[in-house]
C-alpha positions in Angstrom: 13.6 12.4 5.2 10.9 9.9 6.6 7.9 11.3 8.2 4.2 10.4 9.2 1.9 11.5 6.4 -0.8 14.2 7.4 -4.3 15.2 5.8 -2.4 17.9 3.9 -0.8 15.4 1.9 -4.0 13.6 0.5 -3.3 14.8 -3.0 0.4 13.6 -3.3 -0.7 10.4 -1.6 -3.7 9.6 -4.0 -1.1 10.2 -6.8 1.1 7.7 -5.2 -1.4 5.2 -4.4 -2.5 5.2 -8.1 0.9 4.7 -9.3 1.2 1.8 -7.1 -2.0 0.2 -8.2 -1.8 1.0 -11.9 -5.1 -0.7 -13.5 -6.2 -1.9 -10.3 -7.0 1.7 -9.2 -9.3 2.3 -12.4 -11.0 -1.0 -11.7 -12.3 0.4 -8.3 -14.3 2.9 -10.1 -15.7 1.0 -12.6 -13.2 2.4 -15.4 -14.0 6.0 -14.7 -10.2 7.0 -14.8 -11.0 10.6 -14.0 -12.5 9.4 -10.5 -9.7 7.6 -9.2 -7.6 10.3 -8.0 -10.7 11.9 -6.0 -11.4 8.7 -4.6 -8.0 8.0 -3.1 -7.5 11.7 -2.2 -10.9 11.4 -0.1 -9.8 8.5 1.6 -6.4 9.7 2.3 -7.9 12.5 4.3 -10.1 10.3 6.4 -9.0 8.3 9.6 -10.2 4.7 10.1 -9.7 3.4 6.4 -6.9 1.3 4.6 -5.9 4.3 2.5 -5.8 7.1 5.5 -2.7 9.1 6.2 -2.3 7.7 9.6 -1.3 4.6 8.0 1.1 6.2 5.6 4.9 7.2 6.0 6.4 10.0 3.6 9.6 10.3 1.7 10.1 13.9 1.4 13.2 16.1 0.5 13.9 19.9 -0.5 11.8 19.0 -3.5 8.9 17.9 -1.9 7.0 14.7 -1.4 9.1 11.7 -3.6 7.3 8.7 -2.2 5.3 6.8 0.3 4.5 3.6 2.0 1.3 2.3 3.5 0.8 -0.2 5.8 -1.5 -1.6 8.6 -1.9 -5.0 10.9 -3.3 -7.3 8.7 -6.2 -8.3 11.6 -8.0 -5.0 11.0 -8.5 -5.5 7.1 -11.9 -6.0 7.3 -12.6 -3.2 9.5 -10.5 -0.8 7.5 -11.5 -1.9 4.1 -15.3 -1.8 5.0 -15.8 2.3 4.6 -13.9 2.1 1.3 -16.1 -0.6 -0.2 -19.1 0.7 0.9 -18.1 4.1 -0.8 -17.3 2.3 -4.0 -20.8 0.2 -3.9 -22.5 3.6 -3.5 -20.6 6.1 -5.5 -19.4 3.8 -8.3 -21.8 0.9 -8.4 -18.8 -1.5 -7.7 -19.8 -5.2 -7.1 -16.5 -7.1 -7.8 -15.3 -9.4 -4.8 -12.3 -8.3 -3.2 -10.0 -11.1 -1.6 -8.3 -10.8 1.6 -4.9 -9.5 0.9 -3.4 -10.2 4.5 -4.7 -11.8 7.7 -3.9 -11.6 11.5 -0.3 -11.7 12.4 0.9 -9.8 9.8 1.7 -6.1 9.1 0.7 -5.7 5.7 2.3 -3.2 3.0 -0.6 -2.2 1.2 1.0 0.4 -1.2 4.7 1.3 -2.0 5.4 4.0 -4.4 8.1 6.5 -5.6 7.8 8.8 -8.3 9.3 8.1 -11.4 11.8 11.0 -11.4 12.9 9.8 -7.8 13.2 6.2 -8.7 16.6 4.5 -8.3 17.5 6.5 -5.4 16.8 4.0 -2.8 14.0 5.4 -1.8 11.7 2.6 -1.8 14.1 0.3 0.2 14.4 3.2 2.7 10.5 3.2 3.0 10.5 -0.5 3.4 12.9 -0.5 6.1 11.5 2.2 8.0 7.9 0.6 8.1 9.4 -2.9 8.9 11.1 -1.1 11.7 8.1 0.6 12.9 5.8 -2.6 12.9 8.6 -4.6 14.9 8.6 -1.8 17.4 4.9 -2.3 17.8 5.4 -5.8 18.2 4.4 -7.1 14.6 7.7 -9.3 13.3 6.3 -10.2 10.2 5.4 -7.9 7.6 3.8 -8.9 4.1 2.9 -7.7 0.7 1.4 -8.9 -2.7 3.3 -8.4 -5.6 2.2 -9.0 -9.3 3.9 -12.2 -10.9 4.9 -10.1 -13.8 6.5 -7.3 -11.8 10.0 -8.8 -11.2 11.7 -5.6 -10.9 9.6 -5.2 -7.7 10.1 -8.9 -6.5 13.9 -8.5 -6.9 13.8 -5.5 -4.8 11.7 -7.2 -1.8 14.0 -10.2 -1.8 17.0 -8.3 -1.8 15.6 -6.8 1.4 14.9 -10.3 2.6 11.1 -11.0 1.8 10.3 -14.5 0.8 7.5 -16.2 -0.9 4.9 -17.3 1.3 1.9 -18.4 -1.1 0.2 -17.2 -4.3 -2.7 -15.2 -4.3 -5.5 -14.4 -6.5 -6.6 -10.8 -6.1 -9.3 -8.6 -8.4 -8.6 -10.8 -11.4 -4.7 -10.9 -11.2 -2.2 -13.5 -9.7 0.1 -12.0 -7.1 3.0 -13.4 -4.9 2.5 -13.2 -1.3 5.7 -12.0 0.2 6.9 -12.2 3.8 9.6 -10.6 5.7 10.4 -11.9 9.3 12.3 -9.2 11.6 15.3 -10.7 13.0 14.3 -9.4 16.3 11.3 -11.6 16.6 
């Protein structure tokens, strides 16, 4: 079942965000691996930031939370990212330039993740479909995301759902393909 995330989901959200980001999560805490979970759990409980529970949909079954998708209006990226980057600077002395991942006119999928034991069951696809439908109901007919050029499996899933390569973006030292899905109801 898909539902809106709540602050009580913060611990699992942080695990799933880190799973989605991989090495990128550790870059944010300047290599302090043990701090990544604490960082994302903190922001998942708060409102008004890109990793907030308010931006996340959860897939949950009788066993508990299996996956999540996190997205927001790209026009709000700077506002949503500001508290996160300020915290990184003050707490972890983080000074790396963080390029824009999205822009106005796009509902952006920041993170999508399914726990390893639950993968291969279509949960990721269902979460993407739910978020693109939610975005369309709010008037956002273009949904975008970044996928690392080396992540062929993820790109294959996205393109099977109708996402197409819009451009190439550099983000924190890696090269990503910026994929977009345009809703048929636009």
